[in-house]
C-alpha positions, 0 to 999 in steps of 0.5 A: 257584801251580799252573796253574788249567787243572791238573785234576790238582794237588793244593793246599793250602786257601789256594792252593785259595781263591785258584785258585777265586777266579781262575777267578771263583768267589769263595772265602775259606780260612775258607769251605773250612775251615768247609765241610769241617767242616759239609759241602757243601764240595768232596771234600778229600784228608787226609794225616795233618793235612794238608788238601788239594783236586784242582783239578778237583773243586774247580772242577766243585765251584764250577760245579755251585754256580753259578746263572744268573738273568735277574733278581732275582725269579728268586733269590727264586723259586728260593729259595722252592722 
């Protein structure tokens, strides 16, 4: 597996899921596949039929989805807004 710190590395879906999980953003290969179809996932690269992700771009996507909360009521307030 490529070094998690190498943001320019380009890796296939399975490895990207492992890198995101190792970075603290638990993500499965099937989640990345689903988000690629429905939208909302990290940018990806397609070469013929092969799909790959740039590590830095996917880590930035994961960080942008993370939230900092102080209590469970904060989470409910955010969902209601």
